[in-house]
C-alpha positions as YAML, in Angstrom:
chain: A
units: angstrom
residues:
- id: 1
  name: MET
  ca: [-71.49, 53.61, 8.05]
- id: 2
  name: THR
  ca: [-67.93, 53.68, 9.57]
- id: 3
  name: LYS
  ca: [-66.38, 50.06, 10.94]
- id: 4
  name: GLN
  ca: [-66.76, 52.11, 14.31]
- id: 5
  name: GLN
  ca: [-70.80, 52.80, 13.90]
- id: 6
  name: THR
  ca: [-71.15, 49.05, 13.20]
- id: 7
  name: ILE
  ca: [-69.15, 48.04, 16.10]
- id: 8
  name: ASP
  ca: [-70.94, 50.14, 18.46]
- id: 9
  name: LEU
  ca: [-74.77, 48.85, 17.08]
- id: 10
  name: ILE
  ca: [-73.18, 45.15, 17.00]
- id: 11
  name: ARG
  ca: [-71.99, 45.78, 21.40]
- id: 12
  name: GLN
  ca: [-75.79, 47.40, 21.63]
- id: 13
  name: ARG
  ca: [-77.01, 43.74, 20.19]
- id: 14
  name: ASN
  ca: [-74.79, 41.31, 21.91]
- id: 15
  name: HIS
  ca: [-73.27, 42.49, 24.76]
- id: 16
  name: SER
  ca: [-70.93, 40.03, 25.33]
- id: 17
  name: ALA
  ca: [-68.66, 40.75, 22.16]
- id: 18
  name: SER
  ca: [-65.87, 42.99, 23.11]
- id: 19
  name: THR
  ca: [-64.79, 45.95, 21.08]
- id: 20
  name: GLU
  ca: [-61.15, 44.69, 20.90]
- id: 21
  name: PHE
  ca: [-62.39, 41.12, 19.57]
- id: 22
  name: LEU
  ca: [-64.56, 42.71, 16.80]
- id: 23
  name: THR
  ca: [-62.14, 45.21, 15.35]
- id: 24
  name: ARG
  ca: [-60.33, 42.00, 14.01]
- id: 25
  name: PHE
  ca: [-62.60, 41.81, 11.39]
- id: 26
  name: ASP
  ca: [-63.57, 43.79, 8.45]
- id: 27
  name: GLU
  ca: [-66.12, 45.51, 7.82]
- id: 28
  name: GLN
  ca: [-68.03, 43.46, 5.52]
- id: 29
  name: SER
  ca: [-68.11, 40.52, 8.18]
- id: 30
  name: LEU
  ca: [-69.03, 42.96, 10.89]
- id: 31
  name: ASP
  ca: [-71.67, 43.81, 8.58]
- id: 32
  name: THR
  ca: [-72.71, 40.10, 7.95]
- id: 33
  name: TYR
  ca: [-72.89, 39.54, 11.33]
- id: 34
  name: LEU
  ca: [-74.87, 43.06, 12.38]
- id: 35
  name: ARG
  ca: [-77.64, 41.91, 9.76]
- id: 36
  name: ARG
  ca: [-77.45, 38.51, 11.42]
- id: 37
  name: LEU
  ca: [-77.75, 39.87, 14.97]
- id: 38
  name: SER
  ca: [-81.08, 42.00, 13.43]
- id: 39
  name: THR
  ca: [-82.92, 38.98, 12.21]
- id: 40
  name: VAL
  ca: [-82.34, 36.97, 15.18]
- id: 41
  name: CYS
  ca: [-83.51, 40.24, 17.38]
- id: 42
  name: ASN
  ca: [-86.51, 40.50, 15.56]
- id: 43
  name: HIS
  ca: [-89.51, 39.05, 15.95]
- id: 44
  name: ARG
  ca: [-89.25, 34.62, 15.58]
- id: 45
  name: GLY
  ca: [-91.66, 32.43, 14.36]
- id: 46
  name: ARG
  ca: [-93.70, 30.97, 11.77]
- id: 47
  name: GLY
  ca: [-92.88, 33.61, 9.15]
- id: 48
  name: SER
  ca: [-89.82, 34.26, 10.18]
- id: 49
  name: ARG
  ca: [-86.74, 33.47, 7.68]
- id: 50
  name: TRP
  ca: [-83.12, 33.83, 7.24]
- id: 51
  name: VAL
  ca: [-81.30, 32.39, 4.44]
- id: 52
  name: ARG
  ca: [-77.38, 31.82, 4.25]
- id: 53
  name: ASP
  ca: [-74.99, 33.89, 2.33]
- id: 54
  name: THR
  ca: [-73.73, 32.09, -0.15]
- id: 55
  name: LYS
  ca: [-70.31, 33.66, -0.20]
- id: 56
  name: SER
  ca: [-69.46, 31.53, 2.99]
- id: 57
  name: PRO
  ca: [-69.49, 27.76, 2.53]
- id: 58
  name: ALA
  ca: [-72.53, 25.86, 4.85]
- id: 59
  name: VAL
  ca: [-69.54, 23.11, 5.73]
- id: 60
  name: THR
  ca: [-66.55, 23.35, 6.42]
- id: 61
  name: THR
  ca: [-63.28, 20.97, 6.59]
- id: 62
  name: ARG
  ca: [-59.58, 20.49, 7.54]
- id: 63
  name: VAL
  ca: [-57.28, 18.39, 5.84]
- id: 64
  name: ALA
  ca: [-55.04, 17.10, 8.08]
- id: 65
  name: ALA
  ca: [-51.01, 18.31, 7.03]
...
């Protein structure tokens, strides 16, 4: 899938995300976000699960300069 196709699918699910904003991200980040949106848009309930991507930290901090 091309970057533009991924952006189009994201915008179908999240109308507030502008194309200009989404083009700032690389294809892998967009793909991860689209998978997350797809999970959120599906049935939610007791059997619903989302597993955090282990490549990104759960908590981040900023060290003062």
